[in-house]
C-alpha positions in Angstrom: 173.1 326.6 101.7 170.2 327.3 99.5 167.7 327.5 102.4 169.9 330.0 104.1 170.2 332.1 100.9 166.3 332.6 100.4 165.8 334.5 103.7 168.9 336.8 103.5 168.2 340.5 103.5 169.5 342.7 100.7 172.1 344.0 103.1 173.2 340.4 103.7 173.1 339.3 100.1 175.3 342.1 98.9 177.7 341.7 101.8 178.0 338.1 100.8 178.6 339.0 97.1 181.2 341.5 98.1 183.1 338.9 100.2 182.7 336.3 97.5 180.8 333.9 99.9 178.2 333.2 97.2 177.1 334.6 94.0 173.9 336.1 92.6 173.7 333.0 90.4 173.5 330.8 93.5 171.0 333.1 95.1 168.6 333.1 92.1 168.8 329.4 91.7 167.7 329.0 95.4 164.9 331.5 94.9 163.6 329.9 91.8 163.7 326.5 93.5 161.7 328.1 96.4 159.1 329.5 93.9 158.8 326.1 92.1 158.1 324.5 95.5 155.7 327.0 97.1 153.9 328.7 94.2 151.4 325.8 93.8 150.5 326.4 97.5 150.6 330.1 97.8 149.6 331.3 94.2 151.7 334.5 94.7 152.9 335.2 91.1 151.2 336.3 88.0 154.3 335.7 86.0 157.8 334.1 86.7 160.5 334.7 84.0 163.3 332.2 85.0 165.4 332.9 81.9 165.4 336.7 82.5 166.2 336.1 86.2 169.2 333.9 85.5 170.5 336.3 82.7 170.3 339.2 85.1 172.0 337.1 87.9 174.8 336.3 85.5 175.3 339.8 84.7 175.2 340.8 88.4 177.8 338.1 89.3 180.0 339.5 86.5 179.8 343.0 88.0 180.5 341.9 91.4 183.5 339.8 90.3 185.0 343.0 88.9 184.0 345.1 91.9 181.7 347.2 89.6 178.4 346.6 91.2 175.6 348.9 90.7 174.9 349.7 94.4 172.9 348.0 97.3 170.4 346.3 95.3 172.7 344.7 92.8 171.8 341.1 92.5 169.0 341.3 95.0 165.9 339.1 93.8 163.0 341.6 93.3 159.2 341.3 92.4 157.1 343.7 90.7 153.4 344.1 91.4 151.3 343.3 88.3 149.9 346.8 88.1 153.4 348.2 87.4 154.4 348.4 83.7 157.4 346.3 82.9 158.9 346.1 79.4 158.4 342.7 77.8 156.0 341.3 80.5 152.3 341.7 80.3 150.8 344.1 83.0 147.4 342.6 83.5 146.3 344.3 86.6 144.7 341.0 87.7 142.1 341.5 85.1 140.7 339.4 82.3 139.7 342.7 80.5 143.4 343.4 79.7 144.8 341.9 76.5 147.9 340.0 77.3 149.3 340.5 73.8 150.3 344.0 74.6 152.6 345.5 73.2 154.5 346.0 76.5 157.2 348.5 75.5 157.4 350.6 78.7 159.1 350.3 82.0 157.6 352.2 84.9 159.8 354.8 86.5 160.3 352.4 89.6 161.1 349.5 87.3 163.7 351.7 85.4 165.2 352.6 88.7 165.4 349.1 90.0 166.9 347.8 86.8 169.4 350.6 86.8 170.4 349.7 90.4 171.1 345.9 89.3 168.1 344.3 91.0 167.2 341.0 89.7 163.5 341.2 88.5 162.1 337.7 89.0 158.4 338.3 87.7 155.2 340.0 88.5 153.1 339.2 91.7 149.4 338.7 92.0 146.8 341.5 92.7 143.0 341.7 92.7 141.6 343.3 89.6 143.1 346.8 89.2 144.3 346.6 93.0 140.7 347.4 93.9 140.0 345.4 97.0 141.8 344.4 100.3 142.2 340.7 99.4 144.2 339.2 96.7 141.8 337.2 94.6 140.6 337.6 91.1 138.9 335.8 88.2 142.3 335.8 86.4 144.4 334.3 89.1 142.3 332.8 91.8 143.2 333.1 95.5 146.6 334.1 96.9 147.3 332.5 100.2 149.0 333.4 103.3 152.4 331.7 104.1 151.6 331.5 107.8 148.4 329.6 107.2 147.3 328.9 103.5 143.7 328.9 104.8 144.0 332.6 105.5 144.1 335.7 103.2 147.3 337.7 102.5 145.1 340.9 102.4 145.5 343.0 99.4 146.0 344.5 97.0 149.7 343.7 97.3 149.1 340.3 98.5 151.1 338.4 96.0 154.1 340.6 96.9 153.5 340.0 100.6 153.5 336.3 100.2 156.5 336.2 98.1 158.6 338.2 100.6 157.3 336.3 103.6 158.0 333.0 102.1 161.5 333.7 100.7 160.5 333.9 97.1 162.0 337.5 96.8 163.8 339.8 99.0 162.3 343.1 97.7 158.9 343.7 96.1 157.1 346.8 94.8 153.6 347.6 96.0 151.0 350.2 95.5 148.8 351.6 98.1 145.5 353.6 97.6 143.6 352.3 100.7 146.2 350.2 102.6 147.4 347.9 99.9 151.0 347.9 101.0 150.5 348.1 104.8 147.5 345.7 105.2 149.3 342.7 103.4 152.5 343.4 105.3 150.6 343.1 108.7 148.9 339.9 107.7 152.0 338.3 106.4 154.5 339.6 109.3 156.7 341.7 107.0 157.6 345.4 106.6 155.4 347.5 104.2 156.3 351.1 103.6 154.0 353.6 102.0 156.0 356.8 101.3 154.7 360.4 101.2 152.5 361.0 98.3 154.4 362.0 95.3 157.8 360.8 96.8 157.9 357.8 94.5 156.9 358.8 91.0 154.0 356.7 89.5 154.3 356.7 85.6 152.6 355.4 83.4 149.7 357.2 85.4 147.7 355.2 87.8 143.8 355.3 87.4 143.7 356.0 91.1 145.4 359.4 90.5 146.0 361.4 93.7 145.4 358.4 95.9 148.0 356.1 94.6 151.2 355.6 96.4 154.2 353.3 95.4 156.6 351.8 97.9 158.5 348.5 98.9 157.7 345.5 100.8 160.6 343.7 102.5 161.6 341.7 105.5 163.6 344.5 107.4 163.3 348.1 107.8 166.8 348.7 106.4 165.9 346.9 103.2 162.7 349.1 103.0 165.0 352.1 103.4 167.4 351.0 100.7 164.6 350.3 98.4 163.0 353.6 98.9 166.3 355.3 98.3 166.4 353.6 94.8 162.7 354.2 94.0 162.2 357.8 95.2 163.0 361.0 93.7 161.5 363.6 91.3 160.6 362.8 87.7 158.9 365.2 85.3 156.8 362.3 83.7 154.7 362.1 86.9 153.0 365.6 87.3 152.2 364.8 91.0 155.8 363.9 91.8 157.4 366.0 94.5 159.9 368.3 92.9 162.7 368.1 95.6 165.2 365.4 95.9 164.1 362.4 98.1 165.5 362.6 101.7 168.6 360.7 102.7 166.8 358.0 104.9 169.8 355.9 105.6 172.2 358.0 107.3 170.1 358.7 110.4 168.3 355.4 110.3 169.8 354.1 113.5 169.7 357.3 115.6 166.6 356.1 117.6 163.5 357.8 119.0 164.8 359.4 122.2 163.0 362.5 122.9 160.3 362.0 120.1 156.6 362.7 121.0 154.4 359.6 120.0 150.6 359.7 120.1 149.0 356.2 120.2 145.5 355.4 119.0 143.8 352.2 118.7 140.9 353.4 116.8 141.8 356.9 115.1 138.7 358.1 116.9 136.1 356.4 114.6 136.6 352.8 114.1 136.7 349.8 116.7 139.7 347.4 116.7 139.5 343.7 117.7 140.6 343.7 121.5 143.2 341.1 120.8 144.8 343.3 118.1 144.7 346.3 120.2 146.2 344.6 123.3 149.1 343.5 121.1 149.7 346.9 119.6 149.4 348.7 123.0 152.6 346.9 124.1 154.5 349.0 121.4 154.0 351.9 123.6 155.9 350.4 126.4 158.9 349.7 123.9 158.9 353.2 122.6 158.9 354.5 126.2 161.9 352.3 127.1 163.7 353.7 124.0 163.2 357.2 125.4 160.2 358.4 123.6 157.4 360.3 125.2 154.2 358.2 124.6 150.7 359.2 125.4 147.3 358.3 124.2 146.3 360.7 121.3 142.6 362.1 121.3 141.6 362.1 117.6 138.2 363.9 116.9 138.4 364.2 113.0 135.3 362.1 112.5 134.7 359.1 110.2 135.9 359.8 106.6 134.4 356.7 105.0 131.5 358.4 103.3 133.6 361.0 101.6 136.3 358.4 100.8 133.8 356.2 99.1 132.7 359.1 96.9 136.4 359.6 95.7 136.8 355.9 95.2 133.6 355.2 93.3 134.2 358.2 90.9 137.7 356.8 90.2 136.2 353.3 89.5 133.8 354.9 87.1 136.7 356.6 85.3 138.7 353.4 85.3 135.8 351.1 84.0 134.7 353.5 81.3 138.4 353.7 80.1 138.3 350.0 79.6 135.3 349.9 77.1 132.3 347.6 76.9 134.3 344.5 77.4 134.8 345.4 81.0 131.2 344.8 81.9 131.6 341.2 80.8 134.9 340.4 82.1 135.5 342.7 85.2 134.7 341.7 88.8 131.3 342.6 90.2 132.8 344.7 93.1 134.6 346.9 90.7 131.6 347.3 88.2 129.3 348.1 91.2 131.6 350.8 92.4 131.7 352.3 88.9 127.8 352.2 88.7 127.7 354.1 92.1 130.3 356.5 90.8 128.3 357.3 87.6 125.3 358.5 89.7 127.5 361.1 91.5 127.7 364.6 90.4 130.6 367.2 90.3 129.3 368.7 93.5 129.4 365.3 95.2 133.0 364.9 94.0 134.0 368.5 95.1 132.4 368.1 98.5 134.4 364.9 99.1 137.5 366.5 98.1 136.9 369.4 100.4 136.5 366.8 103.3 139.8 365.2 102.2 141.4 368.7 102.4 139.9 369.1 105.9 141.1 365.7 107.0 144.6 366.4 105.8 144.6 369.7 107.8 143.3 367.9 110.9 146.1 365.3 110.9 148.7 368.1 110.3 147.4 369.9 113.3 147.7 366.7 115.3 151.4 366.4 114.3 152.0 369.8 115.9 151.6 367.9 119.2 153.1 364.4 118.1 156.1 363.8 116.0 154.6 360.4 115.1 151.2 358.6 115.4 151.1 354.7 116.3 148.1 352.6 115.8 147.4 349.1 114.6 147.8 348.5 110.8 144.6 346.7 110.6 141.5 346.4 112.8 141.6 342.6 112.5 144.0 339.7 111.9 144.0 337.8 108.7 140.7 335.8 107.9 139.6 333.0 105.6 141.2 333.4 102.1 138.0 332.8 100.3 136.3 335.7 101.9 136.2 339.3 101.0 135.9 340.5 104.5 136.1 339.1 108.1 133.2 337.3 109.6 130.6 339.5 111.1 131.7 342.5 109.1 128.8 342.6 106.6 126.8 345.1 108.5 129.7 347.5 108.9 130.5 347.7 105.1 132.8 345.8 102.8 136.1 347.5 103.5 135.8 349.2 106.9 138.1 346.6 108.4 140.8 348.7 106.6 139.6 351.8 108.3 143.2 352.4 109.9 145.1 352.6 106.7 142.9 354.4 104.0 142.9 357.9 105.9 146.6 358.1 105.3 146.2 357.6 101.6 143.8 360.6 101.5 146.2 362.7 103.4 149.4 361.7 101.6 151.3 360.9 105.0 154.1 358.4 105.1 153.3 355.2 107.1 154.8 351.9 107.6 153.6 348.6 108.9 156.1 346.5 110.9 155.6 343.2 112.7 154.8 343.5 116.4 153.3 340.1 117.5 151.0 337.3 116.9 147.5 336.5 118.1 146.8 333.4 120.3 146.1 331.3 117.3 149.4 332.3 115.5 148.1 335.1 113.0 150.5 338.0 112.6 149.8 341.5 113.7 151.4 344.8 112.5 151.8 348.1 114.1 151.5 351.2 111.9 153.8 354.2 112.4 152.6 357.5 110.7 154.4 360.6 110.2 153.6 364.1 108.9 153.9 364.5 105.2 157.6 364.5 104.0 158.7 362.9 107.2 159.6 359.6 105.5 163.0 359.5 107.2 161.5 359.9 110.7 158.9 357.2 110.0 161.7 354.6 108.9 163.9 355.7 111.8 161.3 354.9 114.4 160.4 351.6 112.7 164.2 350.7 112.8 164.4 351.5 116.5 161.4 349.2 117.3 162.7 346.4 115.0 166.1 346.4 116.7 164.6 345.6 120.2 161.6 343.6 119.1 162.5 341.6 116.0 159.4 339.9 115.5 160.0 339.8 111.8 162.8 337.5 112.1 160.3 334.7 112.9 159.6 332.6 109.7 156.4 331.1 108.6 156.1 327.4 109.2 156.1 326.3 105.5 
């Protein structure tokens, strides 16, 4: 029974609670046993609070016994990424430069909302230092490993969250995404990762990544992602960048399909090559969407390469972040973050304003593209998961440290909603994700298309061979 419980979706868990087939206490016992078994192999967690999880599970079981549950996440095992403030738990951001003594007196908005919905918060998942790079490894935590093959990376920066979800150590996890940090680990671990429109999920306390930071869920199903989004999203005045209008109702139309939608497909976004094996697998999604009634064609994208301007923005943010830590950071922080900060300090206001203007033009360019296409479909990542100890794939040094994430970061700059869902495996068994992107505020449409694909191509139901 316990092996069955760990892979149940939030939908199936709450249905089981409602029918009294099992209780949140049984579920959390199974999840904690799973963590005890797999954590030494995967290194996915920064902190696990068994006492708190069992206390929350008992409270949830009591509510379900009285038919007083708090909603569709009541009793669902949930993980919080270790960049998100959680009262009573150290938020170390994967960094030795943060004092674990705290005090830790604040819940982030998403944590408040998850607690209010009755989710069982199990602990905090591993991240690279300040979520800065696309692999989950740090001096603080070491290397987080992929459940499909522990020799491979989970990606990053929400790699601990992705490993936990893929391996049955949680059903819902929070992630943050400023360059692909939700979607890329989702692709590498064959799960669902949803980056909502910028400002749709409030980020408070403020992120050092400011107008690039998005918060969203990692799950095993699209419906669970939609449910988690519904709990996490909505305005809050504490986040000055949060969208003021109520979040869209994404659940009511989730199963209405894609018939008649215009879908543009691109394997390279017009500027970056993709591994042919990845491109071949993702191209098959076009056939699936055509069979579902969508109009699919190859999209010609001529917006140029945004890497140079993006790096100006990221390096300036790194300088701001590191300077805020004080002198300890230079001794304790990771070389890649310190290097980015040093580059950022050499940039001037004109450099930053020019990069921001290029970001504006990129946003406008994709908005014009969406006048022709309701959705854009492309690979999530240019490559499949690579060796866990590496920062980048083999043969990538000449192209730049993070250019293998070229298909994700543009949509952080533009603030568009984007989701990664499983679509297949390479010949050697590495997961591949397809990315579905919508115009800003089209969160419901992106989830709806992902759900349509998932129903006819349920690759995500395949479990890693742990």
